[in-house]
Backbone bond lengths (Angstrom), bond angles and torsions (degrees), N, CA, C in turn:
res aa  C-N    CA-C-N  psi(-1)  N-CA   C-N-CA  omega(-1)  CA-C   N-CA-C  phi
1 X - - - 1.445 - - 1.536 109.66 -
2 X 1.282 116.41 142.37 1.446 124.43 -177.07 1.564 110.42 -65.08
3 X 1.325 117.72 127.79 1.461 119.15 -178.18 1.561 114.32 -64.47
4 X 1.345 113.88 -34.16 1.466 117.96 178.62 1.520 108.62 -66.19
5 X 1.322 119.77 -44.50 1.439 121.72 179.16 1.523 111.07 -60.47
6 X 1.344 117.77 -43.86 1.466 123.62 -179.92 1.588 107.54 -61.04
7 X 1.271 114.45 -46.58 1.500 121.37 -177.39 1.561 108.29 -60.64
8 X 1.306 117.83 -47.76 1.454 122.92 -179.08 1.540 111.60 -62.42
9 X 1.347 114.93 -43.33 1.512 119.65 177.26 1.496 111.04 -63.57
10 X 1.341 116.95 -41.32 1.463 120.26 179.93 1.501 111.55 -67.94
11 X 1.315 116.65 -40.60 1.496 120.82 174.92 1.547 110.73 -59.61
12 X 1.396 117.72 -47.73 1.444 120.02 -179.21 1.521 109.93 -62.13
13 X 1.326 115.91 -40.80 1.500 117.97 -179.62 1.518 110.53 -58.15
14 X 1.361 115.19 -54.52 1.493 118.18 -174.80 1.536 112.11 -72.72
15 X 1.331 118.88 -28.57 1.492 120.44 -176.16 1.535 109.21 -74.53
16 X 1.326 120.19 -39.25 1.462 117.47 -174.36 1.525 112.22 -149.49
17 X 1.338 123.96 -37.09 1.405 123.65 -172.78 1.530 111.02 -61.03
18 X 1.254 119.43 -36.87 1.503 122.63 -178.33 1.531 111.76 -60.94
19 X 1.353 117.19 -20.72 1.466 120.66 -179.07 1.511 114.48 -95.80
20 X 1.269 116.31 -7.18 1.501 120.23 178.21 1.508 112.06 -60.52
21 X 1.331 118.85 156.18 1.518 121.96 -173.65 1.540 113.54 -57.29
22 X 1.315 110.66 157.03 1.484 122.04 171.56 1.500 106.59 -122.58
23 X 1.311 116.69 153.10 1.466 119.99 179.02 1.473 110.44 -53.88
24 X 1.318 122.08 135.42 1.477 127.80 12.60 1.517 114.30 -103.23
25 X 1.352 118.37 18.92 1.454 120.84 -178.25 1.541 110.66 -69.22
26 X 1.357 117.34 146.99 1.482 119.85 177.39 1.504 109.72 -53.70
27 X 1.306 118.24 142.11 1.468 121.71 -177.58 1.514 117.43 84.14
28 X 1.283 116.84 2.69 1.457 120.92 -177.19 1.503 113.95 -59.70
29 X 1.330 118.05 -36.82 1.503 120.14 -179.05 1.559 109.30 -62.85
30 X 1.350 113.85 -43.15 1.465 117.28 178.41 1.517 110.88 -64.08
31 X 1.288 121.06 -42.08 1.460 124.04 178.05 1.503 110.51 -62.06
32 X 1.322 120.06 -44.71 1.441 122.18 178.12 1.562 110.77 -62.40
33 X 1.348 115.44 -44.95 1.459 119.62 -176.09 1.556 109.69 -67.65
34 X 1.270 120.07 -40.87 1.476 120.96 -179.10 1.496 111.37 -67.19
35 X 1.345 117.44 -44.49 1.424 119.63 179.11 1.528 112.42 -62.75
36 X 1.376 115.22 -40.26 1.471 120.73 177.46 1.569 110.24 -62.94
37 X 1.370 114.10 -42.97 1.503 118.36 179.71 1.484 109.53 -60.19
38 X 1.304 119.95 -49.76 1.420 124.12 -176.39 1.554 112.48 -64.05
39 X 1.296 113.86 -36.77 1.470 120.65 -179.39 1.478 112.76 -64.37
40 X 1.338 117.84 -27.27 1.463 120.19 179.08 1.532 112.17 -68.38
41 X 1.333 116.19 -17.71 1.478 124.09 176.81 1.525 110.24 -100.18
42 X 1.345 118.90 -15.22 1.457 122.58 -179.77 1.469 112.64 -94.42
43 X 1.360 117.61 -55.11 1.458 123.95 -173.54 1.507 112.62 -71.56
44 X 1.328 115.08 156.13 1.458 119.90 171.57 1.501 109.54 -60.52
45 X 1.359 114.94 -43.56 1.470 118.83 171.39 1.513 109.21 -147.60
46 X 1.266 116.47 134.59 1.508 124.21 178.23 1.552 105.85 -128.31
47 X 1.384 112.03 113.44 1.436 117.66 -175.14 1.541 111.63 -74.53
48 X 1.321 115.16 -179.27 1.464 123.56 179.24 1.539 110.10 -72.36
49 X 1.265 116.41 142.87 1.521 121.54 172.59 1.480 112.67 67.57
50 X 1.333 121.08 22.37 1.474 122.23 179.24 1.539 108.01 -68.83
51 X 1.309 115.94 146.30 1.411 122.74 176.32 1.557 108.52 -122.48
52 X 1.329 115.20 124.97 1.467 121.00 177.28 1.507 106.01 -119.83
53 X 1.311 113.39 115.72 1.486 120.34 -179.79 1.493 112.30 -78.07
54 X 1.334 116.06 175.15 1.466 122.68 -174.44 1.524 111.41 -58.78
55 X 1.312 115.20 143.93 1.448 127.56 167.90 1.567 111.89 58.09
56 X 1.324 117.31 26.96 1.455 118.03 172.44 1.506 108.95 -69.98
57 X 1.323 117.63 139.32 1.477 120.71 -178.64 1.560 106.38 -120.66
58 X 1.324 111.70 133.03 1.482 117.54 -178.60 1.535 110.72 -142.20
59 X 1.372 115.50 25.12 1.520 118.59 179.32 1.504 109.91 56.92
60 X 1.311 117.24 -134.82 1.477 121.24 -179.25 1.507 109.74 -75.59
61 X 1.314 116.43 -22.11 1.520 119.49 -179.72 1.532 114.23 70.50
62 X 1.331 118.71 0.66 1.419 120.18 -169.93 1.550 113.89 -67.14
63 X 1.302 121.17 -20.48 1.422 124.69 -179.57 1.482 111.75 -108.50
64 X 1.314 119.06 2.41 1.474 123.91 -175.93 1.547 111.30 -81.51
65 X 1.338 116.88 127.77 1.443 121.30 177.93 1.520 105.00 -116.62
66 X 1.346 114.74 128.44 1.448 121.71 -179.60 1.535 109.00 -127.73
67 X 1.326 116.47 125.64 1.442 121.26 -176.15 1.543 111.99 -82.72
68 X 1.318 113.63 173.57 1.480 121.05 -175.71 1.520 112.11 -60.26
69 X 1.315 115.43 138.32 1.487 123.61 176.05 1.506 114.10 63.08
70 X 1.302 119.92 17.27 1.447 120.95 178.78 1.555 110.30 -88.47
71 X 1.359 113.62 159.69 1.450 120.25 -177.16 1.561 110.73 -122.77
72 X 1.281 114.62 138.84 1.458 119.52 168.17 1.518 106.49 -107.38
73 X 1.283 114.98 120.78 1.440 123.61 -170.57 1.517 116.69 -67.44
74 X 1.301 117.02 161.41 1.453 127.12 175.71 1.553 108.52 -51.60
75 X 1.309 117.99 126.92 1.445 125.39 178.20 1.520 114.83 55.78
76 X 1.365 117.40 26.65 1.428 119.05 175.70 1.499 113.08 -69.74
77 X 1.300 118.73 156.75 1.424 121.94 176.03 1.527 107.67 -127.93
78 X 1.312 114.46 109.98 1.520 119.81 -174.33 1.543 105.83 -115.43
79 X 1.322 113.47 122.31 1.465 122.27 -178.36 1.528 111.62 -80.24
80 X 1.268 116.55 -178.24 1.485 122.87 177.51 1.504 107.50 -64.56
81 X 1.330 116.19 169.27 1.469 123.58 169.30 1.518 113.74 52.67
82 X 1.386 113.13 46.73 1.463 119.16 177.94 1.536 108.01 -119.82
83 X 1.381 112.57 135.85 1.444 115.69 175.65 1.577 106.73 -123.09
84 X 1.324 114.36 127.40 1.478 120.81 177.08 1.521 105.15 -110.70
85 X 1.308 116.30 127.69 1.517 120.06 176.65 1.512 111.43 -70.20
86 X 1.347 112.83 -164.32 1.478 120.54 177.58 1.527 109.52 -78.44
87 X 1.329 116.19 147.69 1.446 123.97 168.73 1.562 112.70 62.50
88 X 1.347 117.44 32.88 1.423 121.51 176.33 1.530 109.31 -81.06
89 X 1.335 118.40 131.02 1.436 124.07 -178.30 1.546 103.81 -109.41
90 X 1.371 118.11 134.99 1.420 121.66 -175.74 1.542 111.04 -134.99
91 X 1.324 116.70 124.43 1.448 119.51 176.24 1.530 110.18 -73.79
92 X 1.345 114.85 178.44 1.465 120.38 -179.27 1.543 111.72 -65.86
93 X 1.306 115.78 150.85 1.432 124.33 167.50 1.530 114.34 63.32
94 X 1.338 119.03 30.63 1.479 123.02 175.40 1.509 105.09 -74.63
95 X 1.342 116.43 143.91 1.471 124.39 -179.13 1.541 107.16 -125.98
96 X 1.313 118.27 124.99 1.461 123.50 178.59 1.507 107.64 -125.48
97 X 1.316 119.44 112.95 1.428 123.96 -174.34 1.551 109.62 -117.12
98 X 1.334 114.18 121.15 1.497 117.58 -177.74 1.596 110.34 -101.55
99 X 1.281 118.37 7.00 1.439 121.30 176.14 1.553 109.79 -144.51
100 X 1.309 115.69 162.27 1.436 122.61 179.97 1.533 111.40 -148.02
101 X 1.264 118.51 164.30 1.460 122.32 175.50 1.471 114.74 -76.53
102 X 1.305 118.71 147.93 1.493 123.34 167.77 1.495 105.85 -74.61
103 X 1.372 114.88 149.16 1.500 117.15 179.70 1.445 112.76 -150.61
104 X 1.365 120.88 6.42 1.480 122.38 -172.72 1.501 114.91 -69.33
105 X 1.308 119.57 -32.00 1.485 120.18 -175.54 1.541 109.94 -82.37
106 X 1.299 114.10 115.72 1.485 120.47 -173.17 1.536 111.99 -74.02
107 X 1.312 116.12 -24.13 1.490 120.50 -176.60 1.575 111.62 -92.44
108 X 1.321 117.37 1.49 1.455 122.94 178.37 1.505 109.03 -120.42
109 X 1.373 118.05 126.32 1.469 117.67 176.98 1.523 111.11 -55.80
110 X 1.328 114.00 143.86 1.455 121.00 -179.22 1.567 113.51 -54.14
111 X 1.323 114.07 -38.63 1.491 116.77 -178.14 1.519 110.98 -72.96
112 X 1.315 120.18 -5.19 1.468 122.04 176.49 1.557 112.33 -106.58
113 X 1.359 117.43 -1.87 1.462 118.94 -178.58 1.519 113.10 -88.34
114 X 1.282 118.18 -7.10 1.503 120.63 177.01 1.554 109.46 80.42
115 X 1.293 113.50 -173.26 1.457 123.76 -176.83 1.480 113.37 -95.22
116 X 1.360 116.62 149.89 1.469 118.64 168.06 1.549 105.99 -73.42
117 X 1.318 112.39 168.90 1.488 119.71 178.08 1.536 108.08 -65.21
118 X 1.316 115.98 136.71 1.439 121.56 176.42 1.512 111.48 -57.44
119 X 1.335 116.04 139.27 1.405 120.87 175.70 1.579 108.38 -129.63
120 X 1.330 116.04 110.39 1.456 119.32 -174.63 1.551 112.72 -58.11
121 X 1.319 111.56 150.22 1.476 122.56 173.88 1.510 108.10 -106.70
122 X 1.339 119.60 132.01 1.444 123.12 175.36 1.507 111.00 -122.06
123 X 1.254 119.58 126.36 1.458 125.61 177.27 1.514 106.26 -114.91
124 X 1.351 117.36 123.52 1.445 121.90 -177.94 1.498 114.33 -71.27
125 X 1.329 115.15 -168.79 1.484 122.32 179.18 1.540 111.69 -79.85
126 X 1.315 115.92 149.84 1.446 120.87 174.16 1.538 111.40 58.16
127 X 1.279 120.10 49.70 1.442 127.61 179.68 1.537 109.13 -110.55
128 X 1.331 114.72 138.43 1.474 118.98 175.77 1.542 106.48 -116.64
129 X 1.361 112.55 118.61 1.465 119.68 175.66 1.592 106.96 -104.17
130 X 1.297 116.38 114.69 1.468 119.62 -177.16 1.509 112.51 -69.17
131 X 1.320 114.25 175.16 1.469 123.01 179.35 1.529 111.65 -54.07
132 X 1.306 116.16 136.29 1.454 123.84 176.51 1.526 116.49 57.09
133 X 1.305 116.09 26.83 1.510 119.12 172.60 1.519 107.46 -68.25
134 X 1.329 116.82 142.24 1.432 124.06 172.72 1.538 107.91 -118.17
135 X 1.356 117.43 127.05 1.470 124.26 179.59 1.519 105.42 -116.07
136 X 1.352 114.88 123.87 1.412 119.23 -175.35 1.569 110.95 -94.76
137 X 1.383 118.10 169.20 1.399 122.18 -174.18 1.534 116.11 -52.00
138 X 1.359 117.12 138.59 1.439 122.27 172.96 1.480 116.80 79.60
139 X 1.292 116.73 5.82 1.542 120.34 -177.76 1.520 108.00 -80.88
140 X 1.374 112.46 142.24 1.470 119.76 171.47 1.570 104.52 -119.53
141 X 1.322 114.71 129.93 1.453 122.12 178.23 1.545 106.49 -111.70
142 X 1.323 115.95 118.35 1.484 121.50 -174.09 1.532 112.99 -70.47
143 X 1.298 112.60 160.86 1.518 121.31 176.67 1.519 111.07 -50.02
144 X 1.277 114.61 137.64 1.459 121.62 172.74 1.491 115.50 74.45
145 X 1.301 120.19 8.58 1.488 123.43 -177.91 1.528 109.51 -76.27
146 X 1.305 114.34 156.49 1.481 123.31 173.08 1.534 108.10 -125.82
147 X 1.291 117.92 128.96 1.423 123.21 178.10 1.498 109.25 -113.87
148 X 1.326 117.12 117.93 1.474 123.33 -174.66 1.511 112.17 -63.97
149 X 1.329 115.03 152.70 1.442 121.05 -179.63 1.526 112.00 -56.36
150 X 1.333 116.75 140.00 1.438 121.56 175.75 1.566 113.48 78.53
151 X 1.240 120.00 1.54 1.460 122.64 -177.67 1.510 111.18 -76.99
152 X 1.348 115.93 150.43 1.458 125.35 174.23 1.476 107.51 -113.98
153 X 1.372 114.79 110.81 1.452 121.15 -175.50 1.510 109.48 -91.11
154 X 1.317 118.96 108.43 1.468 124.72 -176.76 1.520 112.55 -104.09
155 X 1.343 117.70 -19.11 1.475 123.53 -176.06 1.530 107.60 -132.69
156 X 1.375 114.02 165.24 1.407 120.20 -179.97 1.538 111.37 -60.99
157 X 1.342 119.07 147.79 1.426 123.62 176.85 1.499 109.24 -116.47
158 X 1.366 118.41 126.15 1.446 119.32 -176.77 1.511 115.86 -69.39
159 X 1.282 120.59 162.29 1.459 122.60 177.51 1.506 113.47 -53.88
160 X 1.326 117.30 138.73 1.416 127.92 175.94 1.523 114.99 63.69
161 X 1.346 115.45 12.33 1.500 118.15 177.17 1.534 109.93 -78.09
162 X 1.273 114.07 152.57 1.467 122.55 170.78 1.515 103.56 -110.26
163 X 1.308 117.95 116.34 1.454 122.41 -177.31 1.547 109.37 -125.99
164 X 1.301 113.21 140.26 1.453 119.92 178.18 1.512 111.88 -151.85
165 X 1.318 116.49 163.89 1.441 122.15 176.25 1.481 113.24 106.80
166 X 1.396 114.52 178.43 1.460 124.28 177.27 1.512 110.17 -126.83
167 X 1.310 117.37 102.69 1.450 127.60 -1.91 1.557 108.53 -78.31
168 X 1.368 113.12 159.90 1.437 119.26 -176.86 1.490 112.33 -63.24
169 X 1.297 116.19 136.18 1.507 123.41 179.57 1.548 108.04 -131.91
170 X 1.279 118.04 143.52 1.448 122.83 176.52 1.479 108.55 -68.77
171 X 1.345 115.91 123.89 1.470 121.67 177.68 1.517 112.43 -101.80
172 X 1.341 116.44 -26.63 1.469 119.86 173.58 1.515 106.93 -173.93
173 X 1.292 116.50 -174.12 1.472 122.33 179.18 1.499 111.49 -119.91
174 X 1.309 115.90 146.63 1.519 118.46 179.13 1.529 107.03 -57.11
175 X 1.316 113.28 141.22 1.462 121.67 -179.38 1.519 113.05 93.39
176 X 1.301 119.34 -17.61 1.460 123.78 175.30 1.521 108.67 -81.59
177 X 1.331 115.15 139.82 1.438 119.10 174.77 1.475 109.06 -80.54
178 X 1.292 118.51 147.36 1.476 122.01 178.04 1.493 112.06 142.61
179 X 1.309 111.92 174.04 1.435 120.72 -179.04 1.567 108.99 -91.13
180 X 1.326 116.50 137.22 1.453 121.14 178.89 1.471 116.20 -78.03
181 X 1.301 117.50 -2.48 1.484 117.89 -176.64 1.500 111.49 -106.38
């Protein structure tokens, strides 16, 4: 892809497209269509029918892969090296971080120690990430999983698991009868 085209699409997204309406506000269809159009020039891959809600932040987006019919939630913050499968549903203010600071040296300020090596995040197909979920570097979330609102995902989540809490723990699997709490 042409770097100039990607730059212009990214500029247009952050300058105005990110502020266009989201459903159910009037004009939401135009907002969704324009953000999706721009993302095809920004992301490494942007699937069909993708929905990007207002004020989602994804940096340059050059390494972001988003599958068909997936959603990036309102005010989400998606870091580099993230792959979202098909049919991912995301609540508002989800944070996905694929890097972190080094902090081991006690005699050097943390902000001078640099970053740890990037560890990609992979979210499978048909996953629901609730409001304000935080996903830390290197995590893989299996197909069909549900992550409860406010959870901090520090370890891999198996397929069809329902995980919640800080740190997130599997409480049951989809299809099992029982209480999720």
